[in-house]
C-alpha positions as CSV (number, residue, x, y, z in Angstrom):
1,M,5.0,-26.2,-1.4
2,E,5.5,-25.6,2.3
3,F,4.5,-22.5,4.2
4,T,5.9,-21.3,7.5
5,L,3.6,-19.3,9.7
6,T,5.0,-17.0,12.4
7,N,3.5,-17.1,15.8
8,N,3.1,-13.4,16.2
9,P,-0.6,-12.6,16.1
10,I,0.0,-8.9,17.1
11,D,1.9,-8.2,13.9
12,V,-0.7,-10.0,11.8
13,K,-3.5,-8.0,13.4
14,C,-1.6,-4.7,12.8
15,D,-0.9,-5.7,9.2
16,N,-4.6,-6.5,8.6
17,E,-5.7,-3.2,10.2
18,T,-3.3,-1.3,8.0
19,L,-4.4,-3.1,4.9
20,L,-8.1,-2.5,5.7
21,R,-7.4,1.2,6.4
22,T,-5.6,1.5,3.0
23,I,-8.4,-0.3,1.1
24,D,-11.0,2.0,2.8
25,R,-9.0,5.1,1.8
26,G,-8.7,3.8,-1.8
27,I,-12.5,3.2,-1.9
28,D,-13.1,6.7,-0.6
29,D,-10.8,8.1,-3.2
30,M,-12.7,6.3,-6.0
31,E,-16.1,7.4,-4.7
32,F,-14.9,11.0,-4.7
33,G,-13.3,10.7,-8.1
34,R,-9.7,11.2,-6.9
35,E,-8.1,8.4,-8.8
36,L,-5.5,8.9,-11.4
37,P,-5.5,7.5,-14.9
38,L,-3.4,4.4,-15.1
39,D,-0.3,5.9,-16.8
40,E,-0.2,8.8,-14.3
41,A,-0.6,6.4,-11.4
42,F,2.4,4.4,-12.5
43,E,4.4,7.6,-13.0
44,K,3.5,8.6,-9.4
45,I,4.5,5.2,-8.1
46,T,7.9,5.5,-9.8
47,E,8.4,9.0,-8.4
48,L,7.5,7.9,-4.9
49,R,9.7,4.8,-5.1
50,N,12.7,6.9,-6.3
51,I,12.2,9.4,-3.5
52,R,12.1,6.5,-1.0
53,R,15.2,4.9,-2.4
54,N,17.1,8.1,-2.4
55,A,16.1,8.8,1.2
56,R,17.6,5.4,2.3
57,A,20.9,6.0,0.5
């Protein structure tokens, strides 16, 4: 399997920073007990996905 890497380190750095920030927020939420039960989490994901799709249309 071949992989193609892009030569754009700025985007990679931004993506890594965004990912790390998201993970940090998720860990903070777990520490403070703000996570949702699995079924409610998937319902929320579906709701947000539908809102996003409708906004693009």
